[in-house]
C-alpha positions, 0 to 999 in steps of 0.5 A: 500500499506504499503507493498512496499515503491517504485514503479518503472515504465519502460517507453516504452510500460508501460507509453507511447505507444512507442514500436509499433512506434519503431518496425515500424521504426526499422523493416523497417530499418532491412528489408532494410539492408537484415534482413526481419522482421515484426513489430509484430516480432520486438515487440515479440523478441526485445521489451525492448532492445536498438537499439544497442543491437538489431543490435548486435544480428542481426549481430550474428544471420544472419552474416549480416554486419550492417552499423554503420550509422543505429544507428544514422538513427534510432535514428533520425527517431524514435525521429521524429515519437515519437514527432508526434505520441507517446501517453500515455497508457490508464488510466496510469495517473489515475492509478499512481495518485491512488498509494500512494508510492514513484515512479520513472522511470527506462528506457533504453531510453535516458534522452532526449527522456524520457523528450520529450515523457513524456513532450508530453503526460503530464506525466512528472509532475507525476515523475520529477525529478525522471526519470533515464535512464540506458544509463546515467550509461553506454552503457553496463549497460542497461536492462537486466542488473539490474543496472538501477533498483538498481540505482533508488532504491538507489536514492530513498532511498529504499531497493530493497526488498521493491520495486515493478516494472512495466514492459512490456518486458522480458528483463525488467523483468529479470533486475528487478528480478536480482535486487531482486525486485517484478514485475508486467508484463504489456501487454496493449500497442499496441505492445503486442502479443498472448504469451506476458503474458506467456513470462513475467510470465516465465521470473519471473513476479509475475502477469500480467495485461493488463489494467492499471486501475488494477494496484493499486489493484494488487500492494496491493494484491501482498503486502498482498501475501507476508505477508509484510503488 
């Protein structure tokens, strides 16, 4: 694993199986607001985006005025559902423990939500205190902007060209590539869809896995392919 100095994990859809829960809550709220959309469509189109940016995009597309109250309503409903139902991605604890690299989390989710989810599923000790939220940098600095990945690398004292990122969303892959990092796409969460792997590859992922148990071997192989070992 000497080819990389740091591995950065997205959280939602990579460490915890939360994207499907968010898609369920948000699809219902959008449908009620006059923008019919299924859970599957939510996952395919909007995974990795903040709820605020999803609402902005829906307003632009459909010319439907979206109530500002939907922002708070979604956050409260989603926090309740996540606290009850969120689970860790299968095999993630074992896979992370096998990686002999510095590691951190860089997520669009808020720090409070990250703390709740990671605490609930027992993954927080694997990463704390290196858990970073793009929202702490500013509302205009979330993925697909690279800011949170650049921040994570800086906090960990690692050059961006020595970083590999694990991401499940097109927006996250774009952010990581813009930061100058290599990317392993992940399609093993419940919100995955038939063209998921292809879209991650098109966005710039170097390779895509659907089982977390494959991650250590893939990271080692990716380092070898780059000739940096």
